[in-house]
Structures are given as C-alpha cells and as structure tokens.
C-alpha positions, 0 to 999 in steps of 0.5 A, a space after each residue: 557458530 558464525 553460520 548460525 549467526 548469519 542464518 539468524 541475520 538472514 531470517 531477520 532480513 527476510 522477515 523485514 522484507 516480507 513486512 515491508 512488502 506487506 506495507 507496500 501492498 497496503 499502501 498501494 491498495 489505499 492509493 487505489 481506493 483514494 483514487 476511486 473516491 476522488 473519481 466519485 467526488 469529481 463525478 458528483 461535482 460534475 452532476 451537481 454543476 450540470 443541474 445548475 
C-alpha cells in the first residue's frame, strides 16, 4: 500500500517536472523571439538614422 502511494506521488512529481520543462522551453523560445524582434527594431532605427 505504501508503495502504491509512493508510486502515485512519484508519477505526479514526474508530470510536474515535465510540465515545468515545457514551460521553460516556451519561455526560452519567447526570449529568443523577443531578441530577434529587438534586433530588427535596432536595424530599422539605424537605417532611419542613416537616411537623415
């Protein structure tokens, strides 16, 4: 009986870790995408300044 409880708790913890890992991956992708947007904005600003 104790083993069943421990197994259930272990499965729940594994599921929590998998969910957190997915969240971290999504946040990493968002940060990278944000960096790409920031680079594009800087390039655009530089081109506008060069035209003036």
